C-alpha positions in Angstrom: 9.2 -6.6 -1.2 5.9 -6.9 -3.1 6.8 -6.7 -6.7 9.8 -8.2 -8.6 10.2 -5.6 -11.4 13.2 -3.3 -11.7 12.4 -1.3 -8.5 11.6 -4.3 -6.3 14.7 -6.2 -7.4 16.9 -3.2 -7.0 15.5 -2.6 -3.5 16.5 -6.1 -2.5 20.0 -5.4 -3.9 20.3 -2.2 -1.9 19.2 -3.9 1.3 21.7 -6.7 0.7 24.5 -4.1 0.6 23.6 -3.3 4.2 23.5 -7.0 5.1 19.7 -6.9 5.5 17.9 -10.0 4.1 14.7 -9.7 2.2 12.0 -11.7 0.5 10.7 -10.6 -3.0 7.2 -11.7 -3.8 6.2 -11.5 -7.5 3.0 -12.9 -8.9 4.6 -13.4 -12.4 6.3 -16.8 -12.8 9.3 -15.1 -14.5 10.8 -11.8 -15.3 9.2 -9.6 -18.0 9.1 -10.8 -21.6 8.0 -7.4 -22.7 10.5 -4.6 -23.1 8.5 -1.8 -21.4 10.9 0.8 -20.1 14.3 1.3 -21.8 16.3 4.0 -20.1 18.6 3.7 -17.1 19.9 7.3 -16.9 23.2 8.4 -15.6 22.1 8.9 -12.0 20.6 5.4 -12.0 23.8 4.0 -13.3 25.7 5.7 -10.5 23.5 3.8 -8.1 24.1 0.6 -10.1 27.8 1.0 -9.6 27.1 0.2 -5.9 25.6 -3.2 -6.9 29.0 -4.5 -7.9 31.3 -4.4 -10.9 29.7 -7.5 -12.5 26.2 -6.1 -12.3 27.3 -2.7 -13.6 29.2 -4.2 -16.5 26.3 -6.5 -17.5 24.1 -3.5 -17.7 26.7 -1.6 -19.7 26.9 -4.6 -22.0 23.2 -4.3 -23.1 23.5 -0.6 -24.1 22.6 0.5 -27.6 25.5 1.5 -29.8 26.4 5.1 -30.5 24.0 7.1 -32.5 20.8 5.8 -30.9 20.4 8.1 -27.9 19.9 11.3 -29.7 18.0 13.0 -31.3 14.3 12.5 -31.1 13.1 12.6 -34.7 9.7 13.5 -36.2 8.6 12.0 -39.6 5.5 11.5 -41.6 6.7 7.9 -42.0 10.1 6.5 -41.1 11.2 6.4 -44.8 9.4 9.6 -45.7 10.0 13.3 -44.8 11.6 14.3 -41.6 9.9 17.3 -40.1 12.1 18.1 -37.1 14.2 16.8 -34.2 15.1 17.5 -30.6 18.6 16.9 -29.3 18.5 14.8 -26.1 21.5 15.4 -24.0 19.9 13.7 -21.0 20.0 10.4 -22.8 23.6 10.9 -23.8 24.7 11.8 -20.3 26.3 14.9 -18.8 29.9 13.7 -19.5 32.9 12.7 -17.3 33.2 16.1 -15.6 29.8 15.6 -13.9 29.7 11.8 -13.5 31.8 8.7 -13.8 28.8 6.8 -15.1 27.1 6.6 -18.5 23.4 6.0 -19.2 22.1 2.8 -20.6 19.4 2.5 -23.3 18.1 -1.0 -23.6 14.9 -2.8 -22.6 13.3 -4.0 -19.4 13.2 -7.7 -20.3 17.0 -7.7 -20.3 17.4 -5.4 -17.3 15.2 -7.5 -15.1 17.1 -10.7 -15.8 20.3 -9.0 -14.8 18.8 -7.6 -11.6 17.3 -11.0 -10.7 20.6 -12.8 -11.2 22.3 -10.2 -9.0 19.8 -10.5 -6.2 20.1 -14.3 -6.2 23.8 -14.0 -6.1 23.8 -12.0 -2.9 22.6 -15.0 -0.8 20.4 -12.6 1.1 17.4 -12.4 -1.2 14.6 -15.0 -1.2 13.1 -14.7 -4.6 9.5 -16.0 -4.8 8.3 -15.6 -8.3 4.8 -17.0 -8.9 3.6 -16.0 -5.4 0.6 -13.6 -5.3 0.1 -11.3 -2.3 -3.6 -11.2 -1.5 -3.8 -9.0 1.6 -1.8 -6.8 3.8 -2.4 -7.9 7.4 -0.3 -5.5 9.5 2.3 -2.8 9.1 0.6 0.5 8.4 -0.5 1.5 11.9 1.8 3.6 14.2 1.7 0.8 16.9 2.6 -2.0 14.5 6.0 -3.5 15.2 6.1 -5.6 12.0 4.5 -5.9 8.6 2.8 -9.0 7.5 1.1 -10.3 4.4 -1.2 -13.1 3.2 0.3 -14.8 0.1 -1.0 -17.4 -2.3 1.2 -19.9 -4.1 -1.0 -20.7 -7.2 1.2 -23.7 -8.2 0.4 -25.6 -5.0 -2.8 -23.8 -4.2 -1.6 -23.1 -0.6 -1.8 -19.8 1.2 0.6 -18.7 3.9 1.4 -15.6 6.0 4.8 -13.9 6.0 6.0 -11.2 8.3 9.1 -9.0 8.5 10.3 -5.7 10.0 8.9 -3.7 7.1 7.2 -3.8 3.7 8.3 -2.3 0.4 5.4 -2.0 -2.0 6.8 -2.0 -5.5 3.8 -3.7 -7.0 3.1 -1.4 -9.9 0.4 1.0 -11.2 -2.5 -1.0 -9.7 -0.7 -1.6 -6.4 -2.8 -3.9 -4.1 -0.9 -2.5 -1.1 -1.6 1.1 -2.0 -5.3 0.4 -2.6 -5.7 -1.6 0.6 -4.2 1.2 2.6 -6.6 3.7 1.0 -3.7 5.9 -0.3 -5.1 8.2 -3.0 -3.4 9.2 -6.2 -3.1 12.9 -7.0 -3.1 13.8 -10.7 -4.5 12.9 -14.1 -5.5 9.3 -14.8 -6.2 7.5 -18.0 -4.9 10.5 -20.0 -4.4 8.3 -23.0 -4.5 4.7 -24.0 -1.8 2.8 -25.8 -0.9 -0.5 -27.5 2.7 -1.5 -27.1 4.1 -3.9 -29.7 7.5 -5.6 -29.3 8.7 -6.8 -32.7 11.6 -7.7 -34.9 12.1 -6.1 -38.3 15.1 -4.9 -40.3 14.2 -1.2 -40.0 17.9 -0.2 -39.5 18.7 -0.9 -43.1 16.0 1.5 -44.3 16.9 4.3 -41.8 20.5 4.8 -42.8 22.0 7.7 -40.8 18.5 8.8 -39.5 19.1 7.1 -36.2 17.7 8.4 -32.9 16.4 7.5 -29.5 12.7 8.0 -30.4 11.3 8.1 -34.0 7.8 9.7 -34.0 5.6 9.2 -37.1 2.5 11.3 -37.8 1.3 10.1 -41.2 -2.4 9.8 -42.2 -2.3 6.0 -41.7 -0.2 5.6 -38.6 0.7 7.9 -35.7 2.9 6.9 -32.8 6.5 6.3 -31.9 9.1 3.7 -32.9 11.7 2.8 -30.2 15.0 1.0 -31.1 16.0 -1.6 -28.5 19.4 -2.7 -29.7 20.0 -1.3 -33.2 20.0 -5.0 -34.4 16.4 -5.5 -35.3 14.6 -5.4 -31.9 12.0 -2.7 -31.7 9.1 -1.4 -29.6 6.4 0.8 -30.8 3.8 2.8 -28.8 0.5 3.3 -30.6 -2.1 5.6 -29.2 -5.6 4.2 -29.7 -9.2 5.2 -28.8 -10.3 4.2 -25.3 -13.2 2.1 -26.7 -10.9 0.1 -29.0 -8.4 -0.3 -26.2 -11.0 -1.7 -23.8 -12.3 -4.0 -26.5 -8.8 -5.5 -27.0 -9.1 -5.6 -30.8 -5.4 -4.9 -31.5 -4.1 -8.3 -32.6 -0.5 -9.0 -33.7 -1.7 -8.8 -37.3 -3.2 -5.4 -36.7 0.1 -4.3 -35.1 2.1 -5.6 -38.1 0.0 -3.6 -40.5 0.5 -0.5 -38.3 4.2 -1.0 -38.4 4.3 -1.2 -42.2 2.1 1.9 -42.5 4.2 3.8 -40.0 7.5 2.8 -41.6 6.2 3.4 -45.1 7.5 0.0 -46.2 4.6 -2.0 -47.5 6.4 -5.3 -47.8 8.4 -5.1 -44.5 8.8 -8.5 -42.8 7.6 -8.1 -39.3 7.8 -10.7 -36.4 5.5 -9.5 -33.7 6.7 -11.0 -30.4 4.4 -9.5 -27.7 1.5 -7.0 -27.6 0.6 -5.1 -24.4 -1.8 -2.4 -23.4 -1.4 0.4 -20.9 -3.1 3.6 -19.7 -1.1 6.7 -19.3 -1.3 8.2 -15.9 0.4 11.3 -14.4 -0.1 10.8 -10.7 1.7 10.8 -7.3 0.5 9.0 -4.2 -0.7 11.3 -1.4 1.9 9.7 0.9 4.8 7.4 0.3 5.1 6.0 3.9 2.5 4.5 6.2 3.9 3.1 9.4 6.5 0.4 8.3 5.2 0.3 4.7 6.9 2.3 1.9 5.6 2.8 -1.6 8.2 2.8 -4.4 8.2 2.8 -8.2 4.9 2.8 -10.0 3.1 2.1 -6.8 4.2 5.6 -5.6 4.0 7.5 -8.9 3.1 7.0 -12.5 4.7 8.9 -15.3 3.9 9.6 -18.9 6.8 8.1 -20.9 7.6 11.5 -22.5 10.8 12.1 -20.6 12.1 8.6 -19.8 12.0 9.3 -16.1 9.5 6.8 -14.7 11.7 3.9 -13.8 14.6 6.3 -13.0 12.5 8.3 -10.5 11.4 5.0 -9.0 14.9 3.7 -8.6 16.3 7.0 -7.3 13.4 7.1 -4.8 14.1 3.5 -3.8 17.7 4.4 -3.3 16.7 7.2 -0.9 14.4 4.9 1.1 16.5 1.8 1.4 19.4 3.1 3.5 16.9 4.6 5.9 14.9 1.3 6.0 18.1 -0.7 6.6 19.2 1.5 9.5 15.7 1.3 11.0 15.5 -2.5 10.6 18.9 -2.9 12.2 17.9 -0.8 15.2 20.4 1.9 14.4 17.8 4.6 13.7 14.3 5.6 14.9 11.5 4.6 12.5 10.8 8.3 12.1 13.8 8.4 9.7 11.7 6.6 7.2 9.2 9.5 7.0 12.0 11.7 5.5 11.7 9.5 2.3 8.2 11.1 1.8 9.5 14.6 2.5 12.4 14.3 0.2 11.1 12.3 -2.7 7.4 13.2 -3.2 8.0 16.9 -4.2 10.5 16.2 -7.0 8.3 13.3 -8.2 5.4 15.6 -8.5 7.4 18.2 -10.5 8.8 15.5 -12.8 5.3 14.0 -13.4 3.9 17.4 -14.3 6.7 18.1 -16.8 6.4 14.7 -18.4 2.7 15.3 -18.9 3.6 18.7 -20.4 6.0 17.0 -22.8 3.2 14.6 -23.8 0.9 17.5 -24.7 3.6 19.3 -26.6 4.3 16.1 -28.6 0.7 15.9 -29.5 0.8 19.4 -30.8 3.8 18.5 -32.9 1.9 15.6 -34.4 -1.2 17.7 -35.1 0.9 20.4 -36.7 2.8 17.9 -38.8 -0.2 15.8 -39.8 -2.7 18.6 -40.6 -0.5 21.6 -41.2 -2.3 23.5 -38.6 -0.9 26.7 -37.1 -3.7 27.7 -34.8 -1.8 26.2 -31.8 1.9 25.9 -32.6 3.8 25.4 -35.8 5.9 22.2 -36.0 9.0 24.3 -35.3 7.5 26.1 -32.3 6.1 22.9 -30.9 9.5 21.3 -31.1 11.1 24.2 -29.3 8.5 24.0 -26.6 9.4 20.4 -26.0 13.1 21.1 -25.5 12.9 19.6 -22.0 12.0 16.2 -23.4 15.2 14.2 -23.0 17.0 17.2 -21.4 16.5 16.6 -17.7 19.9 16.9 -16.0 18.5 19.3 -13.5 15.8 17.0 -12.2 18.2 14.0 -12.5 21.0 15.4 -10.5 19.9 18.8 -9.1 17.2 17.9 -6.7 17.9 19.3 -3.2 16.5 17.5 -0.2 15.0 19.2 2.8 14.1 17.1 5.8 15.3 16.0 9.2 17.9 13.9 7.5 19.7 17.0 6.3 21.4 19.7 8.4 21.3 23.0 6.4 24.2 25.4 6.6 22.4 28.5 5.2 23.9 28.1 1.7 22.0 27.7 -1.5 23.1 25.8 -4.6 24.3 27.9 -7.6 21.5 29.3 -9.8 20.9 27.7 -13.2 18.8 29.0 -16.2 16.3 26.0 -16.1 16.2 23.9 -12.9 14.7 21.0 -14.8 17.2 20.8 -17.7 20.3 22.4 -16.3 22.7 21.3 -13.5 25.7 22.6 -11.7 27.4 20.5 -9.0 27.1 21.7 -5.4 28.0 20.3 -2.0 25.3 22.3 -0.3 23.6 20.1 2.3 20.7 18.2 0.7 22.4 18.0 -2.7 24.1 15.1 -4.5 27.7 15.0 -3.5 29.8 16.3 -6.4 31.8 14.0 -8.6 35.5 14.7 -8.8 38.2 12.6 -10.3 40.9 11.5 -7.8 44.1 9.5 -8.0 46.4 9.2 -10.9 46.7 7.4 -14.2 45.0 4.0 -14.4 44.2 4.2 -10.7 41.9 7.2 -11.1 38.6 7.0 -9.3 35.6 9.2 -8.5 34.6 10.7 -5.2 31.4 8.8 -5.7 33.5 5.6 -5.4 34.2 6.5 -1.8 30.6 6.3 -0.8 29.0 3.0 0.2 26.5 1.4 2.6 27.6 3.8 5.4 28.1 7.5 6.1 31.2 8.9 4.6 33.2 11.9 5.9 35.4 13.8 3.5 38.1 16.2 4.6 41.7 16.9 3.7 45.0 15.8 5.3 44.6 19.0 7.4 41.4 17.5 8.9 42.7 14.8 11.2 40.6 16.0 14.1 37.4 15.5 12.0 38.4 11.9 11.2 39.0 11.2 14.9 35.7 12.8 15.8 34.0 10.7 13.1 35.3 7.5 14.6 34.0 8.5 18.0 30.6 9.5 16.7 30.2 6.2 14.7 31.1 4.1 17.7 28.7 6.0 19.9 25.8 5.6 17.6 26.5 2.2 16.2 26.5 3.2 12.6 29.2 2.5 10.0 31.1 5.6 9.0 34.2 5.8 6.8 36.5 8.9 6.8 38.8 9.9 3.9 41.5 12.6 3.7 41.5 13.8 0.1 45.1 14.0 -0.9 46.2 10.7 0.7 47.8 8.1 -1.5 45.5 6.8 -4.1 43.0 9.6 -3.7 45.3 12.5 -4.7 43.7 15.7 -5.8 46.4 17.0 -8.1 44.0 19.6 -9.6 43.5 21.0 -6.1 39.8 21.1 -6.8 38.2 19.3 -3.9 37.9 22.1 -1.3 36.5 24.6 -3.9 34.0 22.1 -5.3 32.8 21.1 -1.9 32.8 24.6 -0.4 35.1 24.1 2.5 38.6 25.2 3.7 41.3 22.6 4.0 40.4 22.2 7.7 36.7 21.7 6.9 34.7 18.5 6.4 31.6 17.2 4.6 29.4 14.3 5.8 27.8 12.3 3.0 24.8 10.0 3.5 24.7 6.4 2.2 22.7 7.5 -0.8 25.5 9.9 -1.9 23.7 13.1 -0.8 25.4 15.7 1.5 24.0 15.5 5.0 26.1 18.3 6.6 29.3 20.3 6.2 31.5 22.5 8.2 33.6 25.0 6.2 36.4 25.0 8.7 37.7 23.3 11.8 35.7 23.0 15.0 37.1 22.7 18.6 34.8 19.8 19.4 34.4 17.7 16.2 33.2 14.5 18.0 30.3 16.3 19.6 29.4 18.1 16.4 29.4 15.0 14.4 27.6 13.1 17.1 24.8 15.7 17.1 24.5 15.6 13.3 24.3 11.8 13.2 21.8 11.8 16.1 19.6 14.2 14.3 19.6 12.2 11.1 18.9 9.0 12.9 16.0 10.6 14.8 17.6 9.9 18.1 18.4 12.5 20.8 22.1 12.8 21.9 22.6 11.4 25.4 26.3 11.0 25.7 28.9 13.8 25.4 32.2 13.2 23.7 35.4 14.8 25.0 37.2 17.1 22.6 40.1 15.5 20.7 
């Protein structure tokens, strides 16, 4: 892994779940001191449940308290007039009928520490912070059988070469790996320039009940956004600045403190500026996410405007899609062509999400103009806010993406229609969709269907589907892949509401095969006379390997 940010560390955690060792190379000497991203959305926290109870609970423990995930508010100054707001259900989460997880709103500096600790605890991750990758040597050509890098250890001044079965490039916006491979970015670059300031100040005592996830200000002396990090005095602000000023680097801690006072409307506010950063806003997706044995993840693969909170989440969800495939390839269980389905499945939704995040940004600009200058030649403040309703309301893109590739066996069905595919979501077990959440069991022992999925394929049926379970065991042995089979209704996974078959679109004798990333690979609505052969063919297709052995009917 090149890059030890949230996506690189999470990729190492995912591979460790499959028993695959990895090396993380990060040029920084330590994890981030700057908050940067804040939001781990519900789908990301579903993924985090797979990293173990301790990791999941530590992430839950840094969440902001109630009242700070919605709405987005618009002010002239924080203590002045409020001009509008947008409810942000995506930051609140869809609720327990859709997911067993809850989103976390915190800060990247805390998140990275937790992920680094977790990676170290696996015993399978070699963490090399302070090591700078200088060149990709091999790995991108079709004939390459390994990926190798040249690395510099600045502390000792020594250079070395490291090689492995594959390379995950999670090395950020200015990815050395992407640039060396000549992979172009599609989309708008340097759309706007920002100064980020991480600071401490007692803004909470002035806000009262006007809490929210993002607090935009559009006064004559300061325009930008305040972001609460913990509701206990830690804040981040994003300040748009002119490109020339940004390039000159004139925005000192003192300048930021004055902006904070102007934006808050509190002239004598005590401000402790901790770090100041600069960044360019891009809205781009790489032309390809896979080159031979090299995969691009996170900001190396796509860069998002922050207006939507989907950048790191799209990176983590894409990583989750790629790592189970990479693990099976590295272990020799799958053909390397399986890795190409990562590009097919994740690049289209990334492009859609990038475009919507950019549209959110332009709408927010119109809100600011309308508020600051009272202009109605484009949109009134009310109309602009209505046009930005997708900002923070993204359950469709978060949960509703449907994959189409060789790693999915379609059955002719389509997911249920929704009014807005970006904002709205209805659960569906149509192949290519996220496997639906359903509460199983009883009392304190209740668990989700999602808890049945792990670093393996999972077959779900009912107690009437014993033939499917036997066929699954034969297919797993034949292909050398882990596969668990569960009969919904068995002790501990009771379905007292009798909802499983309806939700998953099968009869009691049917079955559904779920991939290691929790997406439906295949389903059969009813029994089949030759379940072993059927499942063997499905797994063979997914793994990119032709079937060569027949299985006798059960």
